[in-house]
One Martini backbone bead per residue (centre of mass of N, CA, C, O) as a GRO file, in nm:
protein
  272
    1MET     BB    1   1.336  -2.704  -0.857
    2ASN     BB    2   1.026  -2.572  -0.928
    3ILE     BB    3   0.962  -2.229  -0.989
    4PRO     BB    4   0.660  -2.062  -1.049
    5PHE     BB    5   0.797  -1.788  -0.939
    6LYS     BB    6   1.014  -1.511  -0.915
    7ALA     BB    7   0.780  -1.350  -0.751
    8ILE     BB    8   0.655  -1.178  -0.467
    9ILE     BB    9   0.351  -0.986  -0.384
   10SER     BB   10   0.264  -0.767  -0.103
   11ASP     BB   11   0.053  -0.654   0.091
   12LEU     BB   12  -0.035  -0.560   0.414
   13ASP     BB   13  -0.295  -0.456   0.499
   14GLY     BB   14  -0.518  -0.726   0.500
   15THR     BB   15  -0.281  -0.947   0.426
   16LEU     BB   16   0.008  -0.997   0.572
   17LEU     BB   17  -0.110  -0.887   0.812
   18ASN     BB   18  -0.256  -0.912   1.096
   19ALA     BB   19  -0.493  -0.815   1.332
   20HIS     BB   20  -0.233  -0.647   1.475
   21HIS     BB   21  -0.044  -0.524   1.244
   22ARG     BB   22   0.140  -0.782   1.210
   23ILE     BB   23   0.404  -0.998   1.159
   24GLY     BB   24   0.403  -1.320   1.161
   25ASN     BB   25   0.583  -1.605   1.227
   26PHE     BB   26   0.481  -1.777   0.988
   27THR     BB   27   0.549  -1.558   0.775
   28ILE     BB   28   0.845  -1.521   0.831
   29GLU     BB   29   0.930  -1.814   0.772
   30THR     BB   30   0.826  -1.819   0.483
   31LEU     BB   31   0.998  -1.591   0.362
   32ASN     BB   32   1.271  -1.711   0.431
   33LYS     BB   33   1.234  -1.964   0.254
   34LEU     BB   34   1.195  -1.817  -0.016
   35ALA     BB   35   1.467  -1.669  -0.023
   36LYS     BB   36   1.638  -1.940  -0.027
   37LEU     BB   37   1.510  -2.012  -0.320
   38GLY     BB   38   1.519  -1.719  -0.491
   39VAL     BB   39   1.281  -1.540  -0.418
   40ASP     BB   40   1.134  -1.255  -0.477
   41ILE     BB   41   1.052  -0.963  -0.265
   42PHE     BB   42   0.751  -0.769  -0.240
   43PHE     BB   43   0.635  -0.460  -0.100
   44ALA     BB   44   0.290  -0.324  -0.129
   45THR     BB   45   0.192   0.004  -0.010
   46GLY     BB   46   0.044   0.282   0.163
   47ARG     BB   47   0.268   0.317   0.324
   48ASN     BB   48   0.543   0.440   0.467
   49LEU     BB   49   0.869   0.379   0.475
   50PRO     BB   50   0.948   0.390   0.782
   51ASP     BB   51   0.721   0.189   0.860
   52VAL     BB   52   0.812  -0.059   0.684
   53LYS     BB   53   1.105  -0.108   0.769
   54HIS     BB   54   1.032  -0.212   1.052
   55ILE     BB   55   0.851  -0.449   0.983
   56ILE     BB   56   1.067  -0.594   0.785
   57SER     BB   57   1.313  -0.641   0.989
   58LYS     BB   58   1.203  -0.935   1.082
   59VAL     BB   59   1.300  -1.018   0.805
   60ASP     BB   60   1.535  -1.247   0.635
   61VAL     BB   61   1.564  -1.012   0.385
   62LYS     BB   62   1.799  -0.857   0.172
   63GLU     BB   63   1.631  -0.800  -0.136
   64ALA     BB   64   1.401  -0.633  -0.084
   65MET     BB   65   1.112  -0.458  -0.200
   66LEU     BB   66   0.975  -0.114  -0.165
   67VAL     BB   67   0.634  -0.014  -0.195
   68THR     BB   68   0.518   0.316  -0.140
   69SER     BB   69   0.256   0.513  -0.142
   70ASN     BB   70   0.128   0.351  -0.392
   71GLY     BB   71   0.416   0.415  -0.567
   72ALA     BB   72   0.576   0.684  -0.503
   73ARG     BB   73   0.781   0.464  -0.383
   74GLY     BB   74   1.114   0.306  -0.443
   75ASN     BB   75   1.293   0.051  -0.260
   76ASN     BB   76   1.540  -0.090  -0.112
   77LEU     BB   77   1.640  -0.228   0.186
   78ALA     BB   78   1.899  -0.037   0.196
   79GLY     BB   79   1.759   0.258   0.082
   80GLU     BB   80   1.748   0.282  -0.215
   81LEU     BB   81   1.643   0.504  -0.450
   82LEU     BB   82   1.436   0.427  -0.752
   83VAL     BB   83   1.147   0.568  -0.690
   84ASN     BB   84   0.984   0.904  -0.751
   85HIS     BB   85   0.657   1.061  -0.682
   86HIS     BB   86   0.519   1.382  -0.683
   87ILE     BB   87   0.313   1.607  -0.602
   88PRO     BB   88   0.272   1.899  -0.693
   89GLU     BB   89   0.297   2.152  -0.482
   90GLU     BB   90   0.048   2.334  -0.566
   91LEU     BB   91  -0.153   2.103  -0.580
   92ALA     BB   92  -0.133   1.997  -0.292
   93LEU     BB   93  -0.213   2.264  -0.155
   94SER     BB   94  -0.492   2.295  -0.284
   95ILE     BB   95  -0.615   2.039  -0.171
   96MET     BB   96  -0.565   2.087   0.136
   97GLN     BB   97  -0.709   2.396   0.137
   98ASN     BB   98  -0.985   2.346  -0.084
   99THR     BB   99  -1.114   2.093   0.052
  100PRO     BB  100  -1.410   1.998   0.151
  101PHE     BB  101  -1.507   1.901   0.496
  102ASN     BB  102  -1.613   1.704   0.767
  103PRO     BB  103  -1.461   1.716   1.087
  104GLN     BB  104  -1.662   1.504   1.227
  105SER     BB  105  -1.597   1.256   0.987
  106VAL     BB  106  -1.314   1.382   0.881
  107CYS     BB  107  -0.971   1.332   0.780
  108ILE     BB  108  -0.653   1.475   0.709
  109ASN     BB  109  -0.369   1.353   0.509
  110SER     BB  110   0.004   1.322   0.483
  111TYR     BB  111   0.277   1.226   0.273
  112GLN     BB  112   0.605   1.380   0.347
  113GLY     BB  113   0.833   1.206   0.294
  114ASP     BB  114   0.887   1.091   0.632
  115ASP     BB  115   0.603   1.225   0.684
  116TRP     BB  116   0.308   1.260   0.903
  117PHE     BB  117   0.002   1.427   0.848
  118ILE     BB  118  -0.255   1.589   1.058
  119ASN     BB  119  -0.560   1.757   1.183
  120VAL     BB  120  -0.597   1.525   1.409
  121ASP     BB  121  -0.632   1.346   1.692
  122ILE     BB  122  -0.618   0.975   1.652
  123GLU     BB  123  -0.586   0.709   1.847
  124GLN     BB  124  -0.675   0.457   1.665
  125LEU     BB  125  -0.436   0.486   1.456
  126ARG     BB  126  -0.199   0.373   1.632
  127LYS     BB  127  -0.249   0.059   1.596
  128TYR     BB  128  -0.114   0.039   1.308
  129HIS     BB  129   0.185   0.156   1.453
  130GLN     BB  130   0.293   0.006   1.715
  131ASP     BB  131   0.538  -0.156   1.589
  132SER     BB  132   0.702   0.100   1.455
  133GLY     BB  133   0.625   0.407   1.573
  134PHE     BB  134   0.483   0.547   1.366
  135SER     BB  135   0.384   0.898   1.336
  136TYR     BB  136   0.213   1.186   1.377
  137GLN     BB  137   0.143   1.529   1.286
  138VAL     BB  138  -0.023   1.798   1.413
  139ILE     BB  139  -0.191   2.021   1.184
  140ASP     BB  140  -0.234   2.315   0.983
  141PHE     BB  141  -0.314   2.317   0.648
  142LYS     BB  142  -0.335   2.633   0.610
  143GLN     BB  143  -0.005   2.634   0.717
  144HIS     BB  144   0.113   2.466   0.500
  145HIS     BB  145   0.282   2.246   0.272
  146GLY     BB  146   0.376   2.074  -0.058
  147ARG     BB  147   0.621   1.914  -0.005
  148GLN     BB  148   0.687   1.592  -0.082
  149THR     BB  149   0.410   1.468  -0.200
  150GLU     BB  150   0.287   1.140  -0.209
  151LYS     BB  151   0.022   1.170  -0.018
  152ILE     BB  152  -0.336   1.201   0.002
  153PHE     BB  153  -0.571   1.153   0.282
  154TYR     BB  154  -0.904   1.031   0.364
  155ILE     BB  155  -1.083   0.972   0.672
  156GLY     BB  156  -1.375   0.796   0.744
  157LYS     BB  157  -1.634   0.668   0.920
  158THR     BB  158  -1.754   0.643   0.633
  159ALA     BB  159  -1.794   0.606   0.299
  160ASP     BB  160  -1.998   0.841   0.260
  161ASP     BB  161  -1.814   1.075   0.364
  162LEU     BB  162  -1.625   1.062   0.083
  163LEU     BB  163  -1.792   1.129  -0.171
  164PRO     BB  164  -1.776   1.447  -0.189
  165ILE     BB  165  -1.468   1.447  -0.209
  166GLU     BB  166  -1.432   1.284  -0.463
  167GLN     BB  167  -1.598   1.469  -0.643
  168HIS     BB  168  -1.425   1.720  -0.605
  169ILE     BB  169  -1.154   1.605  -0.698
  170ARG     BB  170  -1.241   1.509  -0.983
  171HIS     BB  171  -1.339   1.786  -1.085
  172HIS     BB  172  -1.064   1.962  -1.017
  173TYR     BB  173  -0.815   1.703  -1.037
  174GLY     BB  174  -0.847   1.430  -1.195
  175ASP     BB  175  -0.617   1.476  -1.438
  176GLN     BB  176  -0.371   1.491  -1.192
  177LEU     BB  177  -0.462   1.205  -1.067
  178GLN     BB  178  -0.452   0.931  -0.841
  179ILE     BB  179  -0.746   0.752  -0.750
  180THR     BB  180  -0.825   0.588  -0.432
  181TYR     BB  181  -0.867   0.286  -0.227
  182SER     BB  182  -0.762   0.106   0.066
  183THR     BB  183  -1.039   0.159   0.195
  184PRO     BB  184  -1.365   0.245   0.232
  185GLN     BB  185  -1.235   0.486   0.448
  186CYS     BB  186  -0.990   0.545   0.223
  187LEU     BB  187  -0.890   0.829   0.050
  188GLU     BB  188  -0.660   0.844  -0.235
  189MET     BB  189  -0.371   1.047  -0.355
  190MET     BB  190  -0.166   1.090  -0.644
  191HIS     BB  191   0.017   1.098  -0.887
  192LYS     BB  192  -0.008   1.067  -1.195
  193ASN     BB  193   0.020   0.718  -1.256
  194VAL     BB  194   0.023   0.627  -0.962
  195CYS     BB  195   0.104   0.286  -0.881
  196LYS     BB  196   0.198  -0.013  -0.796
  197ALA     BB  197   0.237  -0.140  -1.079
  198ASN     BB  198   0.428   0.073  -1.209
  199THR     BB  199   0.659   0.043  -1.003
  200LEU     BB  200   0.696  -0.264  -1.022
  201ALA     BB  201   0.771  -0.267  -1.323
  202GLU     BB  202   1.039  -0.115  -1.276
  203LEU     BB  203   1.168  -0.317  -1.068
  204VAL     BB  204   1.157  -0.588  -1.224
  205ALA     BB  205   1.329  -0.491  -1.460
  206LEU     BB  206   1.592  -0.478  -1.284
  207ARG     BB  207   1.563  -0.811  -1.258
  208GLY     BB  208   1.469  -0.927  -1.562
  209TYR     BB  209   1.149  -0.891  -1.557
  210THR     BB  210   0.796  -0.936  -1.510
  211LEU     BB  211   0.477  -0.938  -1.385
  212THR     BB  212   0.414  -1.227  -1.509
  213ASP     BB  213   0.633  -1.356  -1.282
  214CYS     BB  214   0.408  -1.293  -1.065
  215LEU     BB  215   0.286  -1.308  -0.726
  216ALA     BB  216  -0.018  -1.170  -0.580
  217PHE     BB  217  -0.147  -0.962  -0.294
  218GLY     BB  218  -0.485  -0.838  -0.193
  219ASP     BB  219  -0.766  -0.596  -0.056
  220GLY     BB  220  -0.771  -0.333  -0.242
  221MET     BB  221  -0.819  -0.084  -0.478
  222ASN     BB  222  -0.498  -0.031  -0.479
  223ASP     BB  223  -0.471  -0.343  -0.626
  224VAL     BB  224  -0.586  -0.374  -0.909
  225GLU     BB  225  -0.349  -0.340  -1.108
  226MET     BB  226  -0.164  -0.554  -0.983
  227LEU     BB  227  -0.370  -0.805  -0.997
  228SER     BB  228  -0.407  -0.769  -1.329
  229GLN     BB  229  -0.076  -0.787  -1.420
  230VAL     BB  230  -0.004  -1.043  -1.308
  231GLY     BB  231   0.019  -1.375  -1.329
  232LYS     BB  232  -0.100  -1.379  -1.019
  233GLY     BB  233  -0.403  -1.266  -0.845
  234CYS     BB  234  -0.482  -1.245  -0.504
  235ILE     BB  235  -0.767  -1.246  -0.290
  236MET     BB  236  -0.893  -1.165  -0.012
  237GLY     BB  237  -1.156  -1.256   0.188
  238ASN     BB  238  -1.143  -0.952   0.339
  239ALA     BB  239  -1.208  -0.781   0.108
  240ASP     BB  240  -1.310  -0.550  -0.081
  241PRO     BB  241  -1.589  -0.591  -0.266
  242ARG     BB  242  -1.494  -0.418  -0.510
  243LEU     BB  243  -1.254  -0.601  -0.584
  244LYS     BB  244  -1.420  -0.860  -0.650
  245GLN     BB  245  -1.581  -0.717  -0.876
  246ALA     BB  246  -1.334  -0.617  -1.055
  247LEU     BB  247  -1.205  -0.937  -1.007
  248PRO     BB  248  -1.374  -1.221  -1.079
  249ALA     BB  249  -1.122  -1.419  -1.178
  250ASN     BB  250  -0.993  -1.412  -0.914
  251GLU     BB  251  -0.852  -1.551  -0.652
  252ILE     BB  252  -0.979  -1.656  -0.337
  253ILE     BB  253  -0.873  -1.645  -0.016
  254GLY     BB  254  -0.806  -1.600   0.288
  255ASP     BB  255  -0.735  -1.465   0.595
  256HIS     BB  256  -0.524  -1.244   0.756
  257LYS     BB  257  -0.568  -1.361   1.050
  258HIS     BB  258  -0.450  -1.660   0.925
  259GLU     BB  259  -0.213  -1.630   0.729
  260ALA     BB  260  -0.290  -1.696   0.415
  261VAL     BB  261  -0.042  -1.624   0.247
  262ALA     BB  262   0.153  -1.832   0.369
  263SER     BB  263  -0.010  -2.082   0.303
  264TYR     BB  264  -0.014  -2.036  -0.008
  265LEU     BB  265   0.292  -2.037  -0.049
  266ARG     BB  266   0.352  -2.320   0.055
  267ALA     BB  267   0.176  -2.467  -0.156
  268THR     BB  268   0.309  -2.340  -0.418
  269PHE     BB  269   0.632  -2.403  -0.322
  270GLY     BB  270   0.668  -2.648  -0.124
  271ILE     BB  271   0.655  -2.569   0.183
  272HIS     BB  272   0.748  -2.700   0.533
   0.00000   0.00000   0.00000
């Protein structure tokens, strides 16, 4: 059987996960079949590692690679740490404590090690993590630390709420960070040059091939580099409009609510 790609790479929220932020049975079955064909499977997400490990535990894939916090960390499914890039401690602390924002419309978050910190309790955020049980700790960032910071992110009620924060970050720290959006309402920053594509490139090299041998799926601006560097990058129909504008030549497929990635994979690899 001719295998068209050596590996598939998928984002999670808005891409591989369904409308309930869970991995559907049709998708689980599809990934299991792909693994049996010898296709490598990579999950590349803005989520933190403990969160992702639980989600992926439902899939019978022994050799999957996990790229988390937008590329700040890369692990194999066994838990071995292969790639790790933190925002320098003093820089992280300066961002957390000196960036102005309106607390009525924006909240600040950080992924530090295996922990998620937030400045206010927001019940609706829990729906994204109800399957894994991963949750945040409410803290005062003025009294916080900057250790092991993989990602700092701001969630706004609207995209406009984040614009002054982005402008401040770019002006004061722009040359020291990788700045992106996972959704129009979520502004994220990692260590300079950290993105999904760069970490994926390191991991596929360990497997003996390059990103051009991979098929990838994504829906957010944090997927731009990944979708532009793989052999074929597919954009979800429900994707951020800015992603579609940034990559006008990339194929647009169906909606994550309908498990469109699994359907596309079955058609591409001839799985029934």
